[in-house]
C-alpha positions in Angstrom: 196.3 87.7 -123.9 197.3 84.4 -122.9 199.3 81.9 -124.9 196.2 79.9 -126.3 194.6 83.0 -127.4 197.8 84.1 -129.1 198.1 80.7 -131.1 194.4 81.1 -132.2 195.1 84.6 -133.5 198.6 83.7 -135.4 196.9 83.0 -138.7 194.7 86.1 -138.8 197.8 88.2 -137.8 199.9 86.6 -140.6 197.3 87.4 -143.3 196.6 90.8 -141.9 193.1 90.3 -140.9 193.4 91.3 -137.2 191.6 94.3 -136.0 193.9 97.0 -134.8 193.2 96.6 -131.2 193.7 92.9 -131.5 196.9 93.4 -133.3 198.4 95.7 -130.5 197.5 93.2 -127.8 199.1 90.3 -130.1 202.3 92.4 -130.5 202.4 93.2 -127.0 202.2 89.6 -125.9 204.7 88.5 -128.5 207.3 90.8 -126.8 207.0 89.4 -123.4 206.8 85.6 -124.5 209.8 83.8 -125.9 207.8 80.6 -126.6 205.1 82.5 -128.6 207.9 84.3 -130.6 209.3 80.9 -131.5 205.8 79.7 -132.6 205.0 82.7 -134.6 208.5 82.2 -136.6 207.7 78.7 -137.1 204.3 79.4 -138.6 206.0 82.2 -140.7 208.4 79.7 -142.1 205.5 77.0 -142.9 203.6 79.8 -144.8 206.6 80.6 -146.8 207.2 77.1 -147.7 203.5 76.6 -148.5 203.7 79.7 -150.9 206.7 77.9 -152.7 204.7 74.8 -153.7 205.0 74.7 -157.7 201.7 75.5 -159.5 202.0 72.5 -161.8 199.0 70.8 -163.7 199.2 67.1 -163.4 198.0 64.9 -166.1 194.5 63.6 -166.1 195.5 59.9 -165.0 197.9 61.2 -162.1 195.3 63.8 -161.0 192.2 61.3 -161.0 194.5 58.6 -159.1 195.5 61.2 -156.5 191.9 62.6 -156.0 190.7 59.3 -155.3 193.5 58.7 -152.6 192.6 62.2 -151.3 189.0 61.6 -151.1 189.6 58.6 -149.0 191.8 60.5 -146.6 189.4 63.3 -146.2 186.6 60.9 -145.3 188.8 59.2 -142.7 189.7 62.6 -141.2 185.9 63.7 -140.9 185.2 60.6 -139.0 188.0 60.9 -136.9 187.2 64.6 -135.9 183.6 63.8 -135.4 184.9 61.8 -132.3 187.0 64.6 -131.0 185.9 67.5 -128.9 188.6 69.8 -130.4 190.9 69.6 -133.3 194.0 71.8 -132.9 194.0 74.3 -135.6 198.1 74.3 -135.4 198.3 70.7 -135.9 195.8 71.0 -138.9 197.7 73.6 -140.5 201.1 72.1 -140.3 199.8 68.9 -141.6 198.2 70.7 -144.4 201.2 72.7 -145.1 203.7 69.5 -145.1 201.2 67.5 -147.3 201.1 70.5 -149.6 204.8 70.4 -149.9 204.8 66.7 -150.5 202.1 67.1 -153.0 203.9 70.0 -155.1 207.2 67.9 -155.3 205.2 64.9 -156.2 203.3 66.4 -159.1 206.4 68.2 -160.4 208.5 65.3 -160.1 205.8 63.1 -162.0 205.5 65.6 -164.7 209.0 66.0 -165.5 209.6 62.4 -165.4 206.5 61.1 -167.1 205.9 58.6 -164.3 202.3 58.5 -163.1 202.3 54.9 -161.7 200.2 53.7 -158.9 203.6 53.0 -157.1 204.2 56.8 -157.2 200.7 57.6 -155.5 201.5 54.9 -152.9 204.9 56.9 -152.1 202.9 59.8 -151.6 200.3 58.2 -149.3 203.3 56.7 -147.1 205.1 59.9 -147.1 201.8 61.7 -145.7 201.6 59.1 -143.1 205.2 59.9 -141.9 204.4 63.6 -141.8 201.4 63.1 -139.6 203.5 61.0 -137.2 206.0 63.5 -136.9 203.2 66.0 -136.0 201.9 63.6 -133.4 205.2 63.2 -132.1 205.7 67.0 -131.7 202.3 67.7 -130.0 203.1 64.8 -127.4 205.6 67.3 -126.2 203.2 70.3 -126.0 202.9 72.0 -122.5 199.1 71.5 -122.6 197.9 68.3 -121.3 194.8 68.3 -123.4 197.0 68.5 -126.5 199.2 65.8 -125.3 196.1 63.7 -124.9 194.9 64.6 -128.4 198.1 63.6 -129.8 198.0 60.3 -128.2 194.3 59.7 -129.3 195.6 60.2 -132.8 197.7 57.2 -132.6 194.4 55.3 -133.0 194.6 55.8 -136.7 198.0 53.9 -136.8 197.6 50.2 -137.4 201.3 49.3 -137.3 203.3 52.0 -135.4 207.1 51.9 -135.4 209.4 51.8 -132.5 209.7 55.5 -132.1 206.0 56.2 -131.8 205.7 53.2 -129.4 208.6 54.8 -127.4 206.9 58.4 -127.3 203.8 56.8 -125.9 205.8 54.8 -123.4 207.3 57.9 -122.3 203.9 59.6 -121.7 202.7 56.6 -119.8 205.6 56.4 -117.7 206.8 59.9 -117.2 203.9 62.4 -117.7 203.0 64.4 -114.9 199.4 64.3 -115.8 197.3 61.2 -114.9 194.8 61.7 -117.8 197.7 61.8 -120.2 199.1 58.6 -118.8 195.7 57.0 -118.8 195.6 57.9 -122.5 198.7 56.5 -123.3 198.1 53.2 -121.4 194.9 52.8 -123.5 196.6 53.5 -126.8 199.4 51.2 -126.0 196.8 48.4 -125.1 195.7 48.6 -128.7 198.9 47.4 -130.1 198.7 43.9 -128.9 201.1 42.6 -131.2 203.9 45.1 -130.0 206.2 43.5 -127.5 207.6 47.1 -127.0 204.0 48.1 -125.9 203.6 45.2 -123.7 206.8 45.8 -121.8 205.8 49.5 -121.3 202.6 48.4 -119.7 204.2 46.0 -117.3 206.8 48.5 -116.3 204.1 51.0 -115.6 202.4 48.5 -113.2 205.6 48.5 -111.4 205.8 52.2 -111.0 202.2 53.8 -111.1 201.0 55.0 -108.0 197.4 56.2 -108.9 194.8 53.5 -108.1 192.7 54.3 -110.9 195.5 54.0 -113.4 196.6 50.7 -111.8 193.2 49.3 -112.3 193.2 50.4 -116.0 196.9 48.7 -116.4 195.6 45.7 -114.7 192.6 45.4 -117.0 194.7 46.0 -120.3 197.2 43.3 -119.3 194.7 40.8 -118.5 192.8 41.6 -121.8 196.3 41.1 -123.6 196.7 37.8 -121.8 200.3 39.0 -120.7 201.5 36.3 -118.3 204.5 38.3 -117.3 202.4 40.7 -115.6 201.8 38.2 -113.0 204.9 39.1 -110.9 204.2 42.9 -110.7 200.6 42.1 -109.9 201.6 39.8 -107.1 204.1 42.3 -105.8 201.3 45.1 -106.0 198.9 42.8 -104.2 201.4 42.3 -101.3 202.0 46.1 -101.0 200.5 47.5 -97.8 199.5 50.9 -99.3 197.6 49.2 -102.2 193.8 50.0 -101.7 191.3 47.1 -101.2 189.5 47.7 -104.3 192.7 47.6 -106.4 193.8 44.3 -104.6 190.3 42.8 -105.6 191.1 43.7 -109.4 194.6 42.1 -108.8 193.1 39.0 -107.5 190.6 38.7 -110.3 193.3 39.4 -112.9 195.8 36.9 -111.5 193.1 34.2 -111.5 192.5 34.9 -115.2 196.2 34.8 -116.1 197.2 31.7 -114.3 
């Protein structure tokens, strides 16, 4: 059993639905993999917390307002998932568990205080967004390149990213060993045209990136953003002997459009 198969079987193991043969293979892998041991412990803690959510009944007004918000969120997730080849079960479970905890505290607090205002529902929406961002940041550090790409792609849902998220994307762009992850990060940062932090990361990447296909992508993004500060690294790359001819063609076109 490899680590990916292990992750897929965690929930079945925890609820006791694994067949005996699969359970034995699961335990054997667990004994030899410290990373998976830590993963199992984390999921056990989440399930424990999930089970501790207070079973309170909200008022009609509070429930209706929350359900309207939840319906909007559910529709957004359906549309989002329809454009993805894979939705990692672990991320879905963590987000669901975290939101459930927030919901429990929200309903319990509202019932005890009698406060069922729209402001409280807005607070819940904001906290849910924070939790999702935390999950994205954690997934960006995953050892699987495909999962790091998924985490980067999830940032498409965020209209106004904070500095922490931009830095995480910049780190993927500048330091990730996988070129596809770097490409996804470049595209994501290019969507945040109002962020000077994102623009600076794209310019820095053009100074350091050696992959020609990524160089072309960065040139295109910076030209689209009309980022004139990119002229200097573009000219430097144009003068570099190792730069392929087809990249130099893109550089000449880009420089012309930025001047």
